[in-house]
C-alpha positions in Angstrom: -101.6 144.0 6.9 -104.7 145.3 5.0 -106.9 142.2 4.9 -109.9 142.1 7.5 -109.0 139.1 10.0 -111.9 137.1 11.8 -111.9 138.3 15.5 -109.9 135.5 16.9 -107.4 135.7 14.1 -107.0 139.3 14.6 -106.1 138.6 18.2 -103.8 135.8 17.6 -101.9 137.8 14.9 -100.2 139.9 17.4 -97.9 138.7 20.5 -99.8 140.5 23.1 -100.7 140.5 27.0 -103.2 142.3 29.0 -101.8 143.9 32.4 -104.4 144.7 35.1 -103.1 147.0 37.9 -105.6 146.9 40.8 -106.1 148.4 44.2 -109.0 148.1 46.3 -111.5 147.8 43.4 -113.5 144.9 44.7 -116.8 145.9 43.1 -115.6 145.8 39.6 -112.5 143.6 39.4 -114.4 140.6 38.7 -116.3 141.9 35.9 -113.2 143.4 34.4 -111.2 140.3 34.5 -114.3 138.2 33.1 -114.6 140.6 30.3 -111.0 140.4 29.3 -110.9 136.5 29.4 -113.3 136.9 26.2 -110.4 138.2 24.3 -107.2 137.0 25.7 -106.0 134.6 28.3 -102.7 136.3 28.5 -103.4 138.3 31.6 -101.0 139.5 34.1 -102.8 141.1 37.3 -100.7 143.5 39.7 -102.2 143.5 43.2 -100.7 146.8 44.4 -101.1 146.1 48.2 -105.2 145.9 48.5 -106.6 145.9 51.5 -110.2 144.8 50.5 -111.4 141.6 49.4 -109.3 141.3 46.5 -107.1 138.6 47.6 -110.2 136.5 47.8 -111.3 137.4 44.3 -108.1 136.7 42.8 -108.1 133.1 44.1 -110.7 132.5 41.4 -108.3 133.2 38.6 -105.4 131.2 39.7 -104.8 130.3 36.1 -103.7 133.8 35.4 -100.1 135.3 36.2 -100.1 137.3 39.4 -98.0 139.8 41.1 -98.8 140.7 44.6 -97.3 143.8 46.2 -97.1 143.3 50.2 -98.0 147.1 50.1 -99.4 149.8 48.0 -96.5 151.0 46.0 -98.4 153.2 43.4 -99.9 152.7 39.9 -96.6 153.5 38.3 -94.7 150.6 40.2 -97.5 148.3 39.6 -97.3 149.0 35.6 -93.4 148.7 35.7 -93.4 145.5 37.4 -96.2 144.5 35.0 -94.4 145.5 32.0 -91.1 143.4 33.6 -93.0 140.3 34.0 -94.5 140.5 30.4 -91.0 141.1 28.7 -89.8 138.0 30.9 -92.8 136.1 29.3 -91.7 137.0 25.8 -94.7 139.2 25.0 -94.0 142.2 22.3 -96.9 144.3 23.3 -98.8 144.9 26.6 -102.4 146.5 26.8 -103.2 148.0 30.1 -106.5 148.4 31.3 -107.9 149.8 34.7 -109.8 147.7 37.0 -112.2 150.3 38.2 -114.8 149.3 35.4 -114.6 152.5 33.1 -112.9 150.6 30.1 -114.6 148.3 28.0 -112.5 145.0 27.0 -114.6 144.9 23.9 -112.0 147.7 22.6 -109.2 145.5 22.7 -109.5 144.5 19.0 -109.6 148.2 18.1 -105.8 148.4 19.5 -104.8 145.4 17.7 -106.1 146.6 14.4 -104.4 149.9 14.8 -100.9 148.5 16.0 -101.1 146.1 13.0 -101.0 149.4 10.8 -98.2 150.9 12.8 -96.2 148.4 14.9 -93.9 150.9 16.6 -96.6 153.1 18.2 -97.8 153.7 21.7 -101.6 153.7 21.4 -103.9 155.8 24.2 -107.5 155.3 24.3 -109.1 158.4 23.8 -112.3 158.9 26.0 -115.0 161.0 25.4 -114.6 163.5 28.3 -117.8 165.4 27.6 -120.3 162.7 28.3 -122.5 162.5 31.4 -120.9 161.7 34.7 -117.1 162.5 34.0 -115.9 164.1 36.9 -114.8 167.8 36.3 -111.4 166.9 38.0 -110.9 164.4 35.4 -112.0 166.7 32.6 -109.8 169.5 33.9 -106.7 167.3 34.4 -106.7 165.7 31.0 -107.0 169.3 29.5 -104.0 170.1 31.6 -101.9 167.2 30.9 -102.7 167.3 27.1 -101.6 171.2 27.2 -97.9 169.9 29.0 -97.6 167.2 26.8 -97.9 168.9 23.4 -95.6 171.6 25.1 -93.0 169.1 25.5 -93.3 166.9 22.7 -95.0 168.8 20.1 -97.5 166.1 19.7 -101.3 167.1 20.1 -103.4 164.5 21.6 -107.1 164.7 22.8 -106.6 162.2 25.9 -103.0 161.9 27.6 -104.4 160.4 31.1 -106.4 157.5 30.0 -105.2 154.2 31.3 -106.3 152.0 28.4 -103.1 151.9 26.5 -101.1 149.6 24.2 -97.0 149.7 24.9 -94.5 148.3 22.4 -92.6 146.8 25.4 -89.2 146.5 23.6 -89.0 150.0 22.3 -89.8 151.7 25.9 -87.1 153.3 27.7 -85.0 151.0 30.1 -85.3 153.2 33.1 -88.2 155.0 35.0 -88.1 157.4 37.7 -91.7 157.9 38.8 -93.9 155.3 40.8 -97.3 156.7 41.2 -100.0 158.1 39.0 -97.6 160.4 37.0 -95.7 157.4 35.7 -98.4 157.5 32.7 -96.9 160.9 31.9 -93.7 160.2 32.1 -93.5 157.2 29.9 -95.6 158.5 26.9 -93.1 161.8 27.0 -90.1 159.9 27.1 -91.6 157.4 24.5 -92.3 160.5 22.3 -88.6 161.6 22.9 -87.3 158.5 21.7 -89.1 158.9 18.4 -91.9 156.3 19.0 -95.3 157.3 17.7 -97.8 158.3 20.3 -101.4 158.4 19.2 -104.9 158.3 20.2 -107.7 155.8 19.1 -111.2 156.3 20.1 -112.5 153.9 22.8 -115.8 153.7 25.0 -115.7 154.8 28.8 -118.3 154.3 31.6 -118.3 156.4 34.8 -120.5 154.6 37.2 -120.6 156.7 40.4 -122.2 153.7 42.4 -119.2 151.3 41.3 -116.2 153.4 40.5 -113.6 153.9 43.2 -110.9 156.4 42.4 -107.6 156.7 44.3 -106.3 159.8 42.7 -105.6 162.4 45.6 -106.0 165.8 44.2 -103.6 167.9 46.2 -100.8 165.1 46.6 -101.0 163.6 43.1 -101.4 166.9 41.3 -98.4 168.1 43.4 -96.3 165.2 42.0 -97.5 165.7 38.3 -96.7 169.3 38.4 -93.3 168.6 39.6 -92.7 166.1 36.9 -93.7 168.5 34.2 -91.5 171.0 35.6 -88.5 168.5 35.1 -89.9 167.5 31.6 -90.3 170.9 30.5 -86.7 172.0 31.6 -85.4 169.0 29.8 -87.4 169.6 26.8 -86.2 173.2 26.4 -82.6 172.8 27.4 -82.0 169.5 25.7 -84.6 167.8 23.5 -85.5 170.9 21.3 -82.1 171.9 20.8 -81.0 168.2 19.9 -84.1 167.7 17.6 -83.1 171.1 15.8 -79.7 169.9 15.2 -80.9 166.5 14.0 -83.2 168.0 11.6 -80.4 170.4 10.4 -77.9 167.8 10.3 -80.0 165.3 8.3 -81.4 167.7 5.6 -78.3 169.7 5.2 -78.2 173.3 6.3 -79.1 174.8 2.9 -82.1 172.6 2.4 -82.9 173.0 6.1 -83.0 176.7 5.9 -84.9 176.8 2.7 -87.7 174.1 3.7 -87.9 174.7 7.5 -87.4 178.6 7.7 -88.1 180.3 4.3 -90.9 177.6 3.3 -92.6 177.3 6.6 -96.5 177.7 6.9 -96.2 180.7 8.7 -96.8 184.2 7.5 -93.9 186.7 6.9 -94.9 188.8 9.9 -94.7 185.5 12.3 -91.2 184.5 10.5 -90.0 188.1 11.2 -91.4 188.0 14.7 -89.7 184.5 15.3 -86.2 186.3 14.0 -86.8 189.2 16.3 -87.3 187.0 19.4 -84.3 185.0 18.8 -82.2 188.2 18.1 -83.7 189.7 21.5 -83.1 186.7 23.5 -79.5 186.0 22.1 -78.4 189.6 23.0 -80.3 189.8 26.2 -78.4 189.4 29.7 -80.2 186.3 30.7 -77.2 184.1 30.5 -77.6 180.4 31.3 -81.6 181.0 30.5 -81.6 182.0 27.1 -82.9 178.5 25.7 -85.5 178.3 28.1 -86.8 181.7 27.7 -86.6 181.2 23.9 -88.8 178.1 23.7 -90.9 179.2 26.4 -91.9 182.8 24.5 -91.9 180.8 21.1 -94.5 178.4 22.3 -96.4 181.0 24.2 -96.6 183.3 21.0 -96.9 180.3 18.7 -93.8 181.4 16.7 -91.4 179.0 14.7 -89.1 177.7 17.2 -86.4 176.7 14.5 -86.2 180.3 13.1 -85.8 181.7 16.6 -83.5 179.5 18.1 -81.2 180.0 14.6 -81.2 183.6 15.0 -80.5 183.4 19.1 -77.0 182.1 17.9 -76.2 185.6 17.4 -74.4 185.5 21.0 -72.1 182.8 19.3 -68.9 182.9 21.5 -66.7 185.1 19.4 -69.4 187.8 19.0 -69.8 187.8 23.0 -67.1 190.3 23.4 -68.6 192.8 21.2 -72.0 192.2 22.6 -70.7 193.1 25.9 -68.9 196.2 24.8 -71.9 197.5 22.9 -74.1 196.8 25.9 -71.7 198.7 28.5 -71.3 201.4 25.9 -75.1 201.9 25.4 -75.7 201.6 29.1 -73.2 204.5 30.0 -75.6 206.8 28.5 -78.4 205.9 30.8 -76.7 204.9 34.1 -74.0 206.8 35.9 -71.4 204.4 37.4 -69.6 204.9 40.8 -66.4 203.9 39.0 -66.0 205.2 35.6 -65.6 202.3 33.3 -63.0 202.6 30.7 -64.1 200.5 27.4 -60.8 199.2 26.2 -58.6 196.0 26.3 -58.0 196.4 29.9 -61.7 195.8 31.1 -62.3 192.6 33.2 -65.1 190.7 34.5 -64.7 192.2 38.0 -64.9 195.7 36.0 -68.4 194.4 34.5 -69.8 193.1 37.7 -69.1 196.5 39.5 -71.1 198.1 36.8 -73.9 195.4 36.4 -76.8 198.0 36.0 -74.9 199.5 33.1 -74.3 196.3 31.4 -78.2 195.2 32.0 -79.8 198.3 30.8 -77.5 198.8 27.9 -77.8 195.1 26.7 -82.0 195.1 27.1 -81.8 198.3 24.8 -79.3 196.7 22.3 -81.6 193.5 22.4 -84.7 195.5 21.8 -83.3 197.7 19.2 -81.5 195.1 17.3 -84.6 192.6 17.3 -86.8 195.4 16.2 -84.4 196.4 13.3 -83.7 192.7 12.3 -87.6 192.0 12.5 -88.3 195.0 10.1 -85.6 194.2 7.7 -86.4 190.4 7.5 -90.2 191.2 7.1 -89.0 193.7 3.9 -87.0 190.9 2.5 -89.6 188.0 2.8 -92.1 190.1 1.6 -90.1 191.0 -1.5 -88.9 187.5 -1.8 -92.7 186.2 -1.8 -93.4 188.6 -4.3 -90.9 187.7 -6.6 -91.6 184.0 -6.3 -95.3 184.8 -7.4 -94.3 186.9 -10.2 -92.0 183.9 -11.5 -94.8 181.4 -11.2 
């Protein structure tokens, strides 16, 4: 829809509700609810076991859908139950807004306008974290979260922790595993892995020290978030990134994939060659079982092309493994004197290799390093020559 709709028509053009998770925010809850009702009466309030005057306040809003937890279960559980109720009521989208007063309901039309342009997106309100009264722990936590989100998904966002969001309910994963603050990280990472567009839109934010109550427990919740990110990073490195790699290759065809994603990438010839060298080194190194994890970690750390690195790490393809082991042991024999001399012939067994582990490890690291440097140098010369030839033909 490209035409500009009047405010009420705009709001009526999308089948959405507003979910308000709340826990002990008696100072701001009424103000938040009243501001939301200026834009929508489709409101689902999730009272997450509040022990203050929340229950009394909510009696004034009996016309709204309410979910009451008998005890505090966590923001993640409150949102999950809110999503479930929204789907039961037939809503297609859910806008979530915190009840601590930091968000402005007047930004709701901005979410509706944006979702009309991209109906399958998950939108996250982007706050100005440099303004006055923004807690330092919030600013640091947001930068921390942004970094790991990019590492896990490849998507750069300015704000991954804002609770003011629009979710495409029917596209979200069917099952979640977290219940506390870390849920808001899990849901956007796994949504991105499903192919849902995750993007920021600018919103206003107010941090009023006199009214705002935060229930974030720095040590406990940061630990939970760190554990979750460890799990997500491991999953991304061992499954998601290799899956996406093969999907892109299959979709384009190997020849087109190699030409477009490898030879014609925006990286310099030096960085392409470095990615090839990294792939060769990891592929020949003795870190069996951890090669993919190490590959993507170092590729991300040094900002090298992950596609190129992964492609060349397959030098350790199963048929080549016996030759790699043989070469490693042979090279290692020049540097390590084994207690029991190892005869490098067809009679060699895994038990023999274990007895000479030091010889194998030293040899494989030397083989990996020399092969990586050689492959990197040759590929740099070839890529440079190929680039010069292309420029001459233009």
